[in-house]
N, C-alpha and C positions, 0 to 999 in steps of 0.2 A: 640863154633864152629858151632853147629847146629843152634843156634839163628842167626848167621851171614848169613848162607846159606838161612834160611827162609826169612830174610829181603831182600836178594839179589834177590830172586825169585819174590818179589813184586815190583821191580823197573819198571817205565814206566806208561802208562795210560791204563785203562781198555777200553773195547769196548764202554761201556756206556758213559764214559767221552769223548772219541773221537767223538761220535755221537752228544753229547751235544755241544761240541765246534764247530762242523760243522754247527749245527742248528743256534747257536748264530752268527757265521760268515756270514751265508746266510742272516739272518735278517738284519745285519749291511750293507751288500752289497746291498740288495734290497732297504733299506731305503735311502742309499746314492745315488743310481741310481735315485730313485724317486725325491729326493731333487734336484739333478743336472738337471733332466728333467724339473722340475717345474721352477727352476731359468732360464734355457735356454728358456723356453716357454715365460715367462714374459719378459725376456730381448728382445727376438725377437719381441714380441707384442709391447713393448715400442718403439723399433726401427721403426716398421711399422707405429706406430702412429706419431712419429716425422717426418717420411718421408712424410706421407700424409699431415701433417700440413705445411711442407716446400713447397710441391707442390701447396697447396692452396695459400700460400703467393706469390709464383712466378707467379701463374696464375692471381691473383688479380692485382699484379704490372703490368703485361703485358697488361691486359685488361684496366687498368686505363690509361696507356700510349696511347693505341690505341684509346679509345673513347675520351680521352682528346685532341687528335690531329685530330679528325674528321673534314673534310673540308666541308664548305658550298658551294659546286660546283654542277653544273647541269650535267646530263647525258642524253644520247639519248635513247628514247624508241619508240616503235611502235605508242604509243599514243601522242608522242611529248616529249618535254624536261621536266624532273622532277628532284627532288633533288637526289643526288647520295647517297642514304641511303635506304636500303630495309631490312625488317625483317619479317620472316615468322615463325610461331610456328611449322608448319609441322604436320605430322601424321605418323602412322605406315608404310604406303606405301611410303611416301615422307618425307625424313628427313628435319627438320627445319634448317634455316640458317639466318645469318645476314651478309650483304655485305655493305661496305661503303668505302669511300676514306679517307685515313689518310696520315699524313706526314711520309715518310720513315725515319727509324732511321739514325742517323749520321754515316757516313762511309759505308752505304749500297751501293750496286751496282745493277742497276743504281740509281743515286740519284734522288730526287724529290718525288712527291706524289705516293702512291701505293694503290692498291685495297686490302682491308683486308676482308677475308671471314672466318666467324666462323660457323662451322657446328656441328649439334648434330647427332652423329652416334651411333647407338645401335647394340650391338652384344650379343644376348641372354639377360642376365640380366645386362650386363655391358654397361654403358653409357659413351661416350667420347665427350668431347668438343675439337674440332680440329681447329687450326688456320692455314690458308694458306694466301699467299700474291702473288701479281703480279704487274708489273708496270702499272701505270695509263696513258692512252693515251690522256687525256684531255676531255673537255666538249663535244666534238664531238664523243666521244666513248660511248659504252654501256657496261654494266656488262657482257653481253653474249660474247663480244669479248675478255674479259680478261680470262686468263687460270691460276687461282691461283695454286701455287705449294708450295713446301717446307713445307709439313704438320708437325705441331708440336702439340702433344697432351698436352693440358693445364690441363684438369681434366679427370680422369678416375676412374671408380669404380661403385659400385651398388648405384648410386645416381639418383635422379630425378632433372635434370638441366633445369632451366627456366630463360628466360630473360623477363623483363617488360620494356616498353618504357614510359617515363614520359612526359606528355604534360601540359603546364600551360594554364588554361582557362583564358578568358579575365578578370574575377573577381579575379584572383590570385590563384584559386583552382588548385591543382595538381591531375591529373587523370592518371591512368596507363593502358597501352594497350599491348596486346600480339603480334600484327602485326603492321607493319609500311610500307605500300605499296602505291605508287602513291602520297605521301605527297609533299607539296611544301616547307616544312621547316624540319630541323633536329629535333629529339626529344631533350628535354632539359636535361633529365637524363636517365640513363640506370641502371636498378637494376638486379643483379644476385642472383638467389635463388638456393641453392643446398640442397636438402632434402634427408635424409636417410630413412631407413625403418620406423622409428618412426614418420616421417612427419615433424620433426623439421628442420629448416633451420640452417645448421652447420656454415654458414658464418654470420648469423645475418643480412641479407638483405644488401649486399654490393652494395652501390650506386656509380655510376660513373657520373661525370659531363662532358657534352659536351660543350666545351668552345665556339665553333663557332656558337653562337646563333643569329648572326646578320642576318636580312633578305637578301635574294639573291640579292635584288635590290641595296644593299650597295656596291656590287662589280662593279657596272656600273660606267663609267667615270664621269657621271653627277650626281652621288649620293650626297646628302646633309648630313650634320651632324645629322639631325633629325632622319635619319634611324637607328642610333645607340642608340636610347633612350631605347631600350630593351636589351642593352648589359650588360656585367658583371657589377654588382654593381647597376644596374637600376631596373625597375619594374620586369624584368624577374627573378631576384633572390629572389623575395618575397616568393615564395613557395619552396625554396630550402630545401631538406631534411637535417636534422642535424645529 
């Protein structure tokens, strides 16, 4: 009887055992929370990477369609008529921009050609490539008369965004320029460079072909077939980037 009472008094856990169990449980909870946080962090980081990649793909597709539809038309300026294509690198005081006339997408309103404006806009360390558009009034119009609207951010982030304009020299060599102002013809190619903090181009030099490479004289009623000698498939394609 005395032995049974002694064993009954020892039922349950001691204070040391309870503290040890709490310590072990705390370690398990902390380790689980750290694991969940790490998984959530990498999952969110992976989602952001996929989102950035998708934005780049959409931007490249949009720019490819815009530059591919560029029109070889004239515009009015104070110095006279010149080609309806202008590109400025810009500076910290004046943002850079590219303005040209392209074909409006099918189903847009109003239909017909439109002015496409691409601007480089910086906010602190964030760079944005913004696309705007406006109806094109024809060769008697000027870019200053157009009021591009409907802004769409194509690329946004801590990037260094640059456009280069490609020109084919008479010998077939391809040269790149940062500005295209007052020219009589369109550039042959446009290259987009997007560099990160490392200076590496994340797009691998995305090149866009401007199809309307015929001289402006080919648009005249008395134009001859010879003016198309530099058209697609001819000498003008000799220096095309691969």
